[in-house]
Structures are given as structure tokens and as C-alpha cells.
ZAKOLKOL-284968 format. One record per residue: chain; x negated, y negated, z negated of N, C-alpha, C, O in turn. Coordinates in pm, 1 decimal. Each point is the difference from the previous one (the first is absolute). Layout:
REM ZAKOLKOL-284968
REC A X Y Z X Y Z X Y Z X Y Z
...
END
This chain:
REM ZAKOLKOL-284968
REC A 1962.8 -1331.9 -293.4 -96.6 -95.0 51.6 -93.1 72.0 96.8 -33.9 116.6 -20.4
REC A -5.8 -184.3 122.5 -86.8 57.4 102.4 -141.7 19.2 -53.5 -43.1 -71.3 -90.6
REC A -28.0 167.0 146.7 -137.6 26.4 -42.8 -93.9 -114.2 37.2 -109.1 -11.2 -55.9
REC A 150.0 -72.3 148.3 -85.8 -111.3 42.2 -6.2 -106.9 -108.7 -103.8 -64.2 -16.7
REC A 211.8 43.8 -57.1 7.7 -108.9 -95.3 -43.1 37.8 -140.1 -24.5 -88.2 -82.4
REC A 14.8 213.7 54.0 -41.5 46.0 -131.7 -141.8 56.1 11.2 -23.5 95.2 74.4
REC A -71.5 -154.6 -148.9 -140.4 37.5 13.7 -23.9 145.7 -38.5 -78.6 68.8 65.2
REC A 144.1 -21.6 -168.2 -15.8 138.6 -43.9 47.1 97.0 108.4 -66.2 100.3 26.8
REC A 179.3 -129.8 34.7 51.3 85.9 106.7 -88.2 -5.4 123.4 -18.7 101.0 67.8
REC A -35.1 -217.5 -38.6 -91.1 -13.5 114.2 -125.3 85.0 -20.4 -45.4 66.8 92.9
REC A -10.4 -69.2 -213.8 -116.5 84.8 -28.8 34.6 148.3 11.5 -80.7 79.3 48.5
REC A 199.7 -42.4 -92.6 43.1 139.2 10.7 10.2 42.8 145.7 -44.0 109.3 35.8
REC A 100.9 -193.5 47.5 12.8 32.7 142.9 -136.9 10.7 65.1 -23.2 91.2 79.5
REC A -67.6 -182.0 -111.3 -135.7 5.8 57.3 -71.1 127.6 -42.5 -64.4 65.2 82.2
REC A 75.3 -28.7 -209.8 -63.0 123.8 -47.6 60.5 122.4 67.8 -72.1 93.4 35.0
REC A 202.6 -93.4 -16.5 63.7 113.4 68.1 -44.7 10.1 145.7 -20.3 110.5 50.2
REC A 5.0 -222.6 17.7 -47.7 2.1 139.3 -142.3 53.4 5.7 -32.1 82.1 86.0
REC A -53.2 -127.8 -176.5 -139.3 45.9 -1.8 -6.4 150.5 -25.9 -71.3 72.2 69.7
REC A 145.1 -25.4 -169.2 -2.9 143.4 -33.8 58.3 85.8 112.1 -53.5 106.5 30.9
REC A 162.7 -152.4 29.8 61.6 76.1 108.2 -91.4 7.8 121.1 -14.4 106.7 59.8
REC A -47.6 -218.1 -22.8 -89.7 -0.4 116.1 -122.7 87.9 -23.3 -43.6 71.4 90.4
REC A -12.1 -76.7 -211.8 -115.7 84.5 -30.2 38.0 148.3 4.8 -77.7 82.3 48.5
REC A 196.1 -48.2 -98.3 45.1 139.3 3.8 22.9 46.4 143.4 -42.4 109.3 37.7
REC A 109.5 -192.0 42.1 24.8 37.3 139.6 -129.6 17.7 77.6 -12.4 92.2 80.6
REC A -83.6 -179.7 -104.6 -127.8 10.8 71.0 -79.3 121.2 -47.5 -77.6 57.2 76.6
REC A 96.1 -18.0 -201.1 -65.6 120.5 -50.0 59.1 124.3 65.7 -73.0 94.1 31.1
REC A 203.8 -93.0 -9.8 66.2 114.7 63.3 -26.6 5.1 150.9 -23.6 107.6 55.0
REC A 27.3 -221.9 11.1 -23.4 -8.8 144.8 -98.1 -113.4 26.6 41.6 -115.5 8.9
REC A -171.0 145.1 3.9 -102.4 -104.7 10.2 13.1 -94.0 120.7 -50.1 -112.4 -4.7
REC A 115.4 155.6 111.2 9.3 -85.9 118.3 135.7 -68.6 12.9 32.2 -52.0 106.8
REC A 47.8 50.8 -213.0 136.2 -51.3 10.0 4.4 -150.4 30.1 92.6 -45.3 67.4
REC A -188.0 -31.5 -114.2 1.8 -144.6 20.3 -91.0 -45.7 113.2 -23.4 -119.8 15.5
REC A -28.1 212.8 63.6 -86.1 -37.3 112.4 79.7 -44.0 122.2 -55.2 -64.5 89.2
REC A 180.3 97.2 -83.6 85.0 -43.4 109.7 -34.0 64.3 133.4 31.3 -57.2 104.4
REC A -93.2 172.4 -104.3 -33.6 69.3 123.5 -115.7 -62.6 75.9 -23.5 34.7 115.8
REC A -48.8 -125.5 -178.2 -112.2 -65.3 65.8 -121.4 92.0 0.1 -16.9 84.4 -87.9
REC A -65.9 -103.0 188.1 -125.6 73.5 8.2 -113.5 -99.9 11.1 20.5 -115.0 39.0
REC A -138.1 158.9 -73.1 -117.1 -86.9 6.2 -40.3 -24.0 144.6 -9.7 94.0 78.9
REC A -13.4 -218.5 -44.9 -49.0 -35.8 132.4 -152.8 -1.1 -4.0 -58.6 -20.9 -106.3
REC A -6.3 42.9 219.8 -146.3 -5.8 0.9 -48.9 -138.6 -42.7 46.2 -102.0 51.1
REC A -138.3 100.3 -143.4 -55.2 -124.8 -50.2 69.4 -52.4 -124.7 -51.6 -91.3 -64.4
REC A 165.6 145.5 29.1 69.6 -43.4 -121.3 -59.1 70.5 -121.1 -39.3 116.4 7.5
REC A 33.6 -187.3 -117.6 -50.5 60.8 -122.7 113.8 45.8 -90.3 -20.4 84.5 -87.2
REC A 141.7 -140.1 107.4 114.9 41.7 -80.0 128.5 -31.8 74.7 0.3 -77.7 95.5
REC A 109.2 139.0 -140.3 130.0 -25.0 60.9 53.0 -136.1 -42.8 -24.2 -44.6 -112.2
REC A 95.8 -20.0 201.0 65.3 -125.3 -34.5 139.0 32.5 -52.7 86.0 48.6 73.4
REC A -65.8 -75.6 -199.5 129.0 30.6 -62.4 74.4 -131.0 -21.2 -42.2 -84.2 -79.3
REC A 152.5 67.8 150.0 78.2 -122.3 -9.4 146.2 35.2 -23.8 40.8 115.0 16.2
REC A 36.4 -213.7 -54.3 143.0 19.6 -16.8 34.4 73.1 -128.2 -75.7 -1.4 -97.1
REC A 190.2 64.3 98.9 51.8 69.0 -118.4 -87.7 118.6 -37.6 -28.1 21.6 -117.9
REC A -15.5 55.8 217.8 -85.8 115.2 -32.3 -134.3 -45.2 -55.0 -58.8 68.6 -83.6
REC A 9.7 -182.5 129.2 -123.6 -55.4 -55.2 15.5 -41.3 -145.0 -90.3 20.4 -81.1
REC A 205.4 -78.6 48.4 28.7 -37.6 -138.3 7.3 122.7 -89.8 -56.9 1.6 -109.1
REC A 127.9 102.2 156.1 11.0 122.0 -79.8 -134.7 70.4 -12.0 -28.1 61.6 -102.8
REC A -56.4 -69.5 207.0 -134.0 58.2 -7.5 -82.0 -71.2 -107.2 -71.9 64.0 -76.7
REC A 83.1 -196.0 71.7 -73.1 -76.1 -102.2 48.6 34.7 -140.3 -80.2 11.6 -92.7
REC A 211.0 4.9 77.0 54.0 38.5 -129.9 -50.0 139.4 -41.3 -27.0 24.0 -117.7
REC A 15.0 67.3 214.5 -50.3 133.7 -32.8 -147.7 -4.8 -37.8 -44.0 76.6 -85.7
REC A -32.8 -165.0 148.0 -141.6 -13.8 -36.6 -15.1 -55.4 -140.2 -88.2 41.9 -74.9
REC A 175.0 -136.9 39.1 -1.7 -52.4 -136.7 30.1 112.8 -98.4 -65.3 11.8 -103.7
REC A 164.4 70.9 136.5 35.5 112.0 -86.9 -109.8 103.0 -12.0 -16.8 60.6 -105.8
REC A -58.9 -39.5 213.5 -110.1 97.2 -3.3 -119.0 -53.0 -77.8 -55.1 70.2 -84.8
REC A 15.8 -191.5 112.3 -122.3 -53.5 -59.8 17.4 -42.6 -144.0 -93.5 10.9 -79.4
REC A 210.2 -58.7 44.5 24.1 -48.0 -136.1 95.5 90.6 -75.6 77.1 -47.2 -83.6
REC A -81.4 177.5 112.1 98.7 91.2 -56.8 4.2 1.4 -152.8 109.9 9.5 -54.5
REC A -221.1 -18.1 -18.5 13.8 -2.9 -146.9 73.8 -125.2 -48.4 79.6 6.3 -93.7
REC A -106.7 -118.7 157.6 64.7 -125.0 -39.6 147.0 -1.6 40.6 84.7 -51.1 -73.4
REC A -54.8 106.7 189.5 139.6 8.5 44.3 78.2 94.0 -92.0 113.8 -29.4 -36.5
REC A -173.5 140.2 -0.2 65.2 93.0 -91.7 25.0 -62.2 -136.5 107.2 17.0 -58.1
REC A -206.5 -89.3 6.9 17.6 -68.2 -128.1 107.8 -107.5 10.1 79.3 -17.5 -92.5
REC A -76.3 -53.1 202.8 103.2 -101.9 20.1 138.6 62.6 6.3 95.8 -56.2 -53.1
REC A -84.2 171.2 116.9 128.9 70.4 5.5 44.4 43.3 -139.6 117.9 -11.3 -33.5
REC A -210.0 60.3 -47.2 33.4 42.3 -136.1 42.5 -119.8 -85.3 96.9 8.6 -75.4
REC A -168.3 -118.4 87.0 34.9 -120.7 -75.4 135.6 -53.1 44.5 81.2 -41.1 -83.0
REC A -56.5 42.0 213.8 128.4 -48.3 50.5 113.6 91.0 -45.4 109.2 -48.6 -29.5
REC A -132.3 178.7 23.3 103.1 92.6 -48.0 33.8 -27.0 -146.0 117.2 -2.3 -37.6
REC A -218.1 -17.8 -43.4 24.4 -32.5 -141.7 76.3 -131.6 -12.4 92.4 -12.6 -80.3
REC A -132.6 -83.8 160.4 68.0 -129.6 -2.6 147.3 13.3 39.7 87.6 -57.6 -64.5
REC A -61.4 132.6 169.2 137.7 14.1 46.8 85.9 82.5 -94.6 118.4 -28.7 -17.8
REC A -178.0 131.8 -43.5 78.7 87.5 -86.1 26.3 -59.3 -139.6 109.1 15.8 -54.7
REC A -207.6 -82.6 -1.0 11.6 -39.9 -139.2 15.0 -150.7 -21.9 58.7 -41.8 -99.8
REC A -110.0 -39.0 189.7 -0.1 -143.8 -24.5 106.0 -76.4 77.9 33.5 -112.8 -36.4
REC A 18.5 170.1 139.9 95.5 -72.3 83.4 141.8 37.6 -29.9 92.2 -52.5 62.2
END
């Protein structure tokens, strides 16, 4: 069954994307900037498209890391013992 149709698998994929993006951004901080530079008068970079999505996922992983880690542990227990 596809991960889209099974809620447990969908949560697993989302958690893996969040953890992977946070790890990649920790190793290379400018990986999701897309080579953009700040223009005069701008307060932040405009992140759009796929790299913008992955940047947002990495921010979720950075800011909510204890909750993401706990969710990963709970999902691992669920997958190993309950499924």
C-alpha cells in the first residue's frame, strides 16, 4: 500500500523528511537558500518552491527538535511492536 493512503506510513514519511532536512541544514547551513543573496532593503530571503518547502521542514526540525525526536521514538515503537 502506498504511503499516501496509510496514515501511519504518511506520518513516518513526514517525520523522515523533517529529520533529514534538519540534518542536512545542520551540516550545510546554506543548502536550502538556492544561491540567493539579500537585496538592499530586504529583511529576509524569499524561499519558494521545493527548496522553500525543505527549508520550512528543516526549521520545524530545528525549533521543535524534542517533540520531533519523541515522535520518532513513538513511531519506531509503533512500527516495531504494534504493526
